[in-house]
C-alpha positions as CSV (number, residue, x, y, z in Angstrom):
1,M,-187.3,91.6,-172.7
2,N,-190.9,93.0,-170.9
3,R,-191.0,96.6,-171.7
4,P,-194.0,98.9,-171.0
5,F,-196.1,99.8,-174.2
6,N,-195.6,103.3,-175.4
7,F,-198.8,104.9,-177.2
8,S,-196.9,108.5,-177.8
9,A,-197.8,109.9,-180.7
10,G,-194.1,111.2,-181.5
11,P,-191.5,110.7,-180.8
12,A,-192.8,107.1,-180.8
13,A,-191.8,104.0,-180.0
14,M,-189.5,102.0,-182.0
15,P,-189.1,98.3,-182.8
16,L,-187.3,96.6,-179.9
17,E,-184.8,94.8,-182.6
18,V,-184.2,98.2,-184.1
19,L,-182.9,99.3,-180.7
20,Q,-181.1,96.4,-179.8
21,Q,-179.3,96.2,-183.0
22,A,-178.5,99.9,-182.8
23,A,-177.0,99.6,-179.1
24,A,-174.7,96.6,-180.6
25,E,-173.2,98.8,-183.3
26,M,-173.1,102.3,-181.1
27,T,-169.3,102.1,-180.6
28,N,-168.2,100.0,-183.7
29,W,-170.2,99.8,-186.7
30,N,-169.7,97.1,-189.2
31,G,-166.4,96.6,-187.8
32,S,-165.3,100.3,-188.6
33,G,-164.0,101.1,-185.5
34,M,-166.8,104.2,-185.5
35,G,-169.5,104.8,-184.0
36,V,-172.3,106.0,-187.5
37,M,-172.8,109.5,-185.1
38,E,-168.5,109.8,-185.7
39,M,-168.5,109.0,-189.5
40,S,-168.2,111.4,-192.1
41,H,-171.4,111.9,-194.3
42,R,-169.5,111.5,-197.6
43,G,-167.3,108.7,-196.3
44,K,-167.9,105.1,-197.7
45,E,-169.4,103.8,-194.4
46,F,-172.0,106.2,-194.4
47,I,-172.5,106.5,-197.6
48,S,-173.1,102.5,-197.7
49,I,-175.8,102.9,-195.2
50,Y,-177.2,105.8,-197.0
51,E,-177.6,104.0,-200.3
52,Q,-178.8,100.9,-198.3
53,A,-181.8,103.1,-196.8
54,E,-182.7,105.0,-199.8
55,A,-183.1,101.6,-201.8
56,D,-185.0,99.9,-199.1
57,V,-187.8,102.5,-198.7
58,R,-188.0,102.6,-202.6
59,E,-189.0,99.1,-202.4
60,L,-190.9,99.4,-199.2
61,L,-193.2,102.2,-200.9
62,A,-193.0,100.8,-204.5
63,V,-191.7,104.3,-205.4
64,P,-191.7,104.5,-209.2
65,A,-188.2,105.3,-211.0
66,H,-189.2,109.2,-211.7
67,F,-189.6,110.2,-208.2
68,K,-186.6,111.2,-206.2
69,I,-186.1,110.5,-202.7
70,L,-184.7,112.8,-200.2
71,F,-183.9,112.8,-196.8
72,M,-184.0,116.3,-194.9
73,Q,-184.3,118.3,-192.2
74,G,-186.7,120.5,-190.2
75,G,-189.6,117.8,-189.7
76,G,-193.2,118.1,-191.4
77,L,-193.9,121.5,-189.8
78,A,-190.8,122.7,-192.1
79,E,-192.2,121.3,-195.2
80,N,-195.4,123.6,-194.7
81,A,-192.7,126.3,-195.9
82,I,-190.5,124.4,-198.2
83,V,-193.2,122.9,-200.3
84,P,-194.9,126.2,-201.4
85,L,-191.2,127.3,-201.5
86,N,-190.1,125.1,-204.1
87,L,-193.8,124.1,-206.1
88,S,-196.2,127.6,-205.6
89,R,-194.1,130.2,-208.1
90,G,-196.1,132.9,-205.6
91,E,-198.9,131.7,-206.7
92,T,-202.3,130.1,-205.8
93,V,-202.1,126.4,-203.8
94,D,-205.4,124.5,-202.4
95,V,-205.4,123.6,-199.1
96,V,-207.8,121.2,-197.5
97,V,-207.9,121.4,-193.7
98,T,-209.4,118.6,-192.1
99,G,-207.3,118.7,-188.6
100,S,-204.5,121.1,-186.7
101,W,-201.7,119.7,-189.1
102,S,-203.4,120.8,-192.3
103,E,-204.4,123.9,-190.6
104,K,-200.8,124.6,-190.0
105,S,-200.0,124.0,-193.1
106,Y,-202.6,126.4,-194.8
107,K,-201.4,129.3,-192.4
108,E,-197.8,128.8,-193.7
109,A,-198.1,128.8,-197.0
110,S,-199.6,132.5,-196.7
111,K,-196.2,133.6,-196.4
112,Y,-195.1,132.9,-200.0
113,C,-198.1,132.2,-202.0
114,T,-201.6,132.7,-202.0
115,P,-203.4,129.5,-200.4
116,H,-207.0,128.7,-201.0
117,L,-209.0,127.0,-198.7
118,A,-210.6,124.5,-200.9
119,A,-212.2,122.7,-198.1
120,T,-212.7,122.0,-194.2
121,G,-213.7,119.8,-191.9
122,A,-214.0,122.6,-189.2
123,E,-217.8,122.6,-189.1
124,S,-217.5,119.2,-187.8
125,H,-215.0,119.8,-185.3
126,F,-212.3,117.6,-187.5
127,T,-214.6,114.5,-186.5
128,T,-215.2,113.8,-190.5
129,L,-213.2,114.5,-193.9
130,P,-214.7,116.6,-196.9
131,V,-216.0,114.9,-199.3
132,P,-213.4,115.5,-202.7
133,A,-216.5,115.8,-204.9
134,Q,-217.7,118.8,-202.9
135,W,-214.0,120.6,-202.7
136,Q,-213.6,124.1,-204.2
137,L,-210.5,123.6,-206.5
138,S,-209.0,126.7,-208.2
139,S,-208.9,126.7,-211.6
140,N,-204.8,127.9,-211.6
141,A,-203.7,126.2,-208.4
142,Q,-199.8,125.0,-208.3
143,Y,-200.5,122.0,-206.4
144,V,-203.4,120.7,-203.9
145,H,-202.1,120.1,-200.2
146,I,-203.9,117.6,-198.3
147,C,-202.7,116.0,-194.9
148,T,-203.2,112.2,-195.0
149,N,-203.7,111.5,-191.4
150,E,-203.9,113.7,-188.9
151,T,-202.2,112.6,-185.7
152,I,-204.4,114.8,-183.3
153,H,-207.7,114.8,-184.3
154,G,-207.5,111.1,-185.4
155,V,-209.0,110.8,-189.2
156,E,-207.6,109.5,-192.0
157,F,-207.9,109.4,-196.0
158,Q,-208.8,105.6,-196.9
159,A,-207.8,106.4,-200.4
160,L,-206.6,109.5,-202.0
161,P,-208.6,112.1,-204.2
162,D,-208.2,111.6,-207.8
163,L,-207.8,115.1,-208.8
164,K,-208.0,115.0,-212.2
165,A,-211.3,113.2,-212.0
166,L,-212.1,116.2,-209.9
167,G,-211.2,118.6,-212.9
168,S,-207.6,119.5,-211.3
169,D,-204.3,119.0,-212.9
170,A,-202.5,120.1,-210.0
171,P,-200.1,117.7,-208.4
172,L,-201.2,116.3,-204.8
173,V,-199.0,117.2,-201.9
174,I,-199.3,115.1,-199.2
175,D,-198.0,115.0,-195.3
176,F,-198.2,111.4,-194.6
177,S,-195.8,111.8,-191.5
178,S,-197.6,110.0,-189.0
179,H,-198.9,106.9,-191.3
180,V,-195.9,106.6,-193.5
181,L,-194.9,102.8,-194.2
182,S,-198.5,102.1,-192.9
183,R,-200.2,101.4,-195.9
184,S,-199.1,101.4,-199.9
185,V,-199.2,104.8,-201.5
186,D,-200.8,105.5,-205.2
187,W,-198.2,106.9,-207.0
188,A,-200.1,107.9,-209.6
189,R,-202.3,110.4,-207.8
190,V,-199.0,112.4,-206.0
191,G,-196.8,114.6,-206.8
192,V,-195.0,115.2,-203.1
193,A,-194.6,113.2,-200.4
194,F,-193.4,114.2,-197.2
195,G,-193.2,112.8,-193.7
196,G,-191.1,113.7,-190.3
197,A,-189.4,110.5,-189.2
198,Q,-190.3,110.2,-185.7
199,K,-194.1,108.3,-185.7
200,N,-193.3,105.5,-188.2
201,I,-189.4,105.5,-189.2
202,G,-187.6,106.1,-186.4
203,P,-185.9,109.1,-184.2
204,A,-186.8,112.4,-184.8
205,G,-184.2,114.5,-186.9
206,V,-184.5,113.3,-190.6
207,T,-187.5,114.3,-193.2
208,L,-188.6,111.7,-195.8
209,V,-189.7,114.0,-198.9
210,I,-190.4,112.2,-202.1
211,V,-190.6,114.4,-205.5
212,R,-191.8,113.6,-208.6
213,E,-189.0,114.9,-210.7
214,D,-190.5,117.2,-213.3
215,L,-191.9,119.2,-210.3
216,M,-188.1,120.0,-209.2
217,G,-186.1,123.1,-210.5
218,H,-189.3,125.7,-210.1
219,A,-187.7,127.0,-206.5
220,L,-188.7,131.0,-205.6
221,K,-185.6,132.8,-205.4
222,A,-186.0,133.1,-202.0
223,C,-185.8,129.3,-201.3
224,P,-182.9,128.7,-199.4
225,S,-180.4,126.1,-201.2
226,A,-180.3,123.4,-198.4
227,F,-184.5,123.7,-198.9
228,N,-184.3,123.7,-202.9
229,Y,-185.4,120.2,-203.7
230,K,-183.7,120.2,-207.0
231,T,-180.4,121.3,-205.1
232,V,-180.6,118.5,-202.3
233,A,-181.6,116.0,-205.1
234,D,-178.7,116.9,-207.3
235,N,-176.7,116.2,-204.4
236,G,-177.7,113.3,-203.1
237,S,-179.1,114.3,-199.9
238,M,-175.7,115.4,-199.0
239,Y,-175.8,119.3,-200.3
240,N,-175.4,119.9,-196.5
241,T,-174.2,117.8,-193.5
242,P,-177.7,115.3,-193.3
243,P,-179.1,114.0,-190.1
244,T,-176.7,110.9,-190.3
245,Y,-177.5,108.9,-187.2
246,S,-181.4,109.6,-188.0
247,I,-180.6,108.2,-191.7
248,Y,-179.2,105.3,-189.9
249,M,-182.0,104.3,-187.6
250,A,-184.3,104.7,-190.1
251,G,-182.5,102.3,-192.4
252,L,-182.9,100.0,-189.6
253,T,-186.4,100.2,-189.0
254,F,-186.9,99.2,-193.0
255,Q,-185.0,96.5,-192.5
256,W,-187.1,95.3,-189.9
257,L,-190.0,96.3,-192.2
258,K,-188.8,94.1,-194.8
259,R,-188.3,91.1,-192.4
260,Q,-192.0,91.4,-191.1
261,G,-193.1,91.1,-194.5
262,G,-193.4,94.7,-195.9
263,V,-196.3,97.0,-196.2
264,A,-198.7,94.9,-197.1
265,A,-197.9,92.6,-194.2
266,M,-197.9,95.7,-191.9
267,E,-201.0,97.3,-193.3
268,Q,-202.9,94.0,-192.6
269,Q,-201.6,93.8,-188.8
270,N,-202.4,97.6,-188.5
271,I,-205.8,96.6,-189.7
272,A,-206.5,94.3,-186.9
273,K,-204.9,96.5,-184.2
274,A,-207.5,99.3,-184.9
275,K,-210.4,97.1,-185.6
276,L,-209.7,95.7,-182.1
277,L,-209.4,98.6,-180.3
278,Y,-212.5,100.5,-182.3
279,D,-214.8,97.5,-181.6
280,F,-214.4,98.0,-178.1
281,L,-214.6,101.6,-178.1
282,D,-217.7,101.1,-180.4
283,S,-219.4,98.4,-177.5
284,S,-218.9,100.5,-174.3
285,S,-221.0,103.4,-173.3
286,F,-217.8,104.3,-170.7
287,Y,-216.0,105.6,-173.3
288,R,-216.5,107.2,-177.0
289,N,-214.6,108.1,-179.9
290,K,-215.7,111.0,-181.9
291,V,-214.6,110.2,-185.3
292,A,-216.7,109.0,-188.4
293,H,-216.4,105.1,-189.0
294,D,-215.5,106.1,-193.1
295,C,-212.4,108.3,-191.9
296,R,-210.7,107.2,-188.7
297,S,-207.3,106.5,-188.3
298,R,-205.8,103.3,-188.2
299,M,-202.7,104.7,-186.3
300,N,-203.8,107.3,-184.1
301,V,-207.3,106.8,-182.0
302,P,-208.4,109.4,-179.8
303,F,-210.8,108.6,-177.2
304,F,-212.4,110.4,-174.1
305,L,-214.5,109.0,-171.1
306,A,-217.7,109.9,-170.6
307,D,-216.8,111.3,-167.3
308,E,-213.6,112.9,-167.6
309,S,-213.4,113.7,-164.0
310,R,-212.1,110.5,-164.0
311,N,-209.2,110.9,-166.5
312,D,-206.7,111.4,-164.0
313,A,-207.1,107.6,-162.4
314,F,-207.4,106.1,-165.8
315,L,-203.8,107.8,-166.5
316,A,-202.7,107.0,-163.3
317,G,-203.5,103.1,-163.4
318,A,-202.7,102.7,-167.2
319,K,-199.1,104.2,-166.1
320,A,-199.4,101.1,-162.9
321,A,-199.8,98.8,-165.8
322,G,-196.9,99.3,-168.1
323,L,-199.4,101.4,-170.8
324,L,-197.6,104.8,-171.2
325,Q,-198.4,108.4,-172.9
326,L,-201.7,107.8,-173.1
327,K,-202.9,111.6,-172.9
328,G,-204.7,113.4,-175.6
329,H,-203.2,116.5,-177.5
330,K,-203.7,119.4,-174.8
331,S,-205.5,121.0,-177.9
332,V,-208.5,118.7,-177.6
333,G,-208.2,116.7,-174.3
334,G,-209.2,113.3,-173.3
335,M,-206.8,110.4,-174.3
336,R,-205.2,108.5,-177.6
337,A,-203.7,105.7,-178.4
338,S,-201.0,105.8,-180.8
339,I,-200.8,102.5,-182.9
340,Y,-197.7,102.7,-184.9
341,N,-195.8,99.7,-187.1
342,A,-194.2,99.1,-183.9
343,M,-196.9,98.5,-181.6
344,P,-197.8,94.9,-181.5
345,I,-201.3,93.7,-181.1
346,E,-200.6,92.5,-177.8
347,G,-200.0,96.1,-176.8
348,V,-203.5,97.2,-178.1
349,Q,-205.0,93.8,-176.3
350,A,-203.1,95.0,-173.2
351,L,-204.9,98.4,-173.5
352,V,-208.2,97.1,-174.1
353,N,-208.1,94.8,-171.1
354,Y,-206.8,97.7,-169.0
355,M,-209.8,99.7,-170.2
356,Q,-212.3,96.9,-169.9
357,A,-210.9,96.4,-165.9
358,F,-211.2,100.0,-165.1
359,E,-214.7,100.6,-166.4
360,K,-215.5,97.7,-163.8
361,T,-213.9,99.2,-161.0
362,Q,-215.4,102.6,-161.8
363,A,-219.0,101.2,-162.0
């Protein structure tokens, strides 16, 4: 089946195998006579789907037993409120601002606690990451928040900071929405990890939240029950009706990832895809990527035409060539190629081939 290559930043392309399996099971899942969207979330059919999805993601990410895996709602944006409601105790929290998403996290936290700007990459227009050794961490922070991959600006932490080595005992909170399952996670350095599904897991609607057990049970009184991590964990993510179909689709994606060899194999593919695209960008004066080499995202590659009057022609030609949704975010302009797990290396090669051809026609 020939399909265009979809470079959307999210909701993003999904593996074709997953979509085909979902289509085949749409009206009758596993001989139950029901589609997943029609099932009770408390019935044995959906419970089996849920339990398999939870087990698979725990295996894929090697999540330790003392972390709870929650399937919640509201996306990563809602977690900017849910995290301080659960962890801040109304006191000081440290936030490292490295782009648009962590900037939102910093602003949202002020409604529930006192956020402290520990570091920012604003001076470089978010093309570099602040060096952890230079972060100004608070002595009494309840947690430290970072966005480990900034979807819009295309910067990514290549390794998680070691807060203990930096003199902080606060738990690290990571928003890994746009690179979850693309690389391993060092859980010894993490207290909470969260991510919306719609980039690397499945359709929008479910949020993956992974919480160290000792951090639960300290929510503010104002925290809604459905957002209280302990309440959600105690009820197996069934305190309220969960986004059942999104969990099912996420589960199919987890199974697909296991068939590809798991996260380690996927990481090697992602390294190869990113290298192919960045090597081409670096070799051309017609295009440019502004992000520092040591923090370039493997998932989201923003780039600009040297002559931006050619942007519309570039996008029109790309669409005609079956290369979709390459327009950059409205806040930064230019172009952006999101090359998540579901994007095969053939898609990246097709993009590079088109970019080479477009450059020649414009010379």
